[in-house]
C-alpha positions, 0 to 999 in steps of 0.5 A, spaced: 436 027 935 439 032 930 444 032 925 450 037 925 456 039 921 463 038 924 470 041 922 471 036 917 467 041 912 471 047 914 476 049 907 472 044 903 465 046 903 462 041 899 454 043 898 451 036 895 447 036 902 443 042 901 440 039 895 437 033 898 435 037 905 427 037 905 427 042 910 432 047 908 436 047 914 443 048 912 446 055 913 453 058 909 459 060 912 465 063 908 468 056 908 463 051 911 456 049 912 452 048 918 445 045 920 440 049 924 439 043 930 432 046 931 430 045 924 433 039 922 427 033 922 433 028 923 431 024 916 438 023 915 438 024 907 444 029 907 449 024 911 451 020 905 451 026 901 457 029 904 464 027 901 468 029 907 464 025 912 462 032 916 455 030 917 454 026 923 448 025 928 448 028 935 448 021 938 455 020 937 460 021 943 462 029 944 457 032 939 454 037 944 459 042 942 458 041 935 450 042 936 451 049 939 456 051 934 451 049 929 446 053 932 450 059 933 452 060 926 446 057 923 443 064 926 448 068 924 449 065 916 444 065 910 440 059 908 443 055 902 439 051 898 443 051 892 449 046 890 455 050 889 462 048 887 466 046 893 472 051 895 478 050 890 483 047 895 477 042 898 480 035 895 487 037 898 484 039 905 479 033 905 481 029 912 486 034 914 486 035 922 486 041 926 481 045 921 477 049 926 484 052 929 487 053 922 482 055 917 475 057 920 472 063 919 466 066 922 464 070 916 457 069 913 457 066 906 453 068 900 447 063 901 442 062 896 
């Protein structure tokens, strides 16, 4: 099992999760985070930290696409270990449907 970040993170990018991760397996894109599935140790401490409920175990239905999504972008984006402010419209976008199609950016974040 591993944990993944899904599209609920897009356009919010809360980073509460990165500070509790004992193995630093979060990677930062311009407007979301991902978890490297091969680095995640399945401890689960990040899941309750996410205000957007974007971190899920890969054992839930239809998660394989998110495992691959997280793997792809964790290999392209920089690691993030320090909490940052969420994106300016995070509260507005939290819970919005269709964020992958509307807002997703492949651009890397700053990391750090």
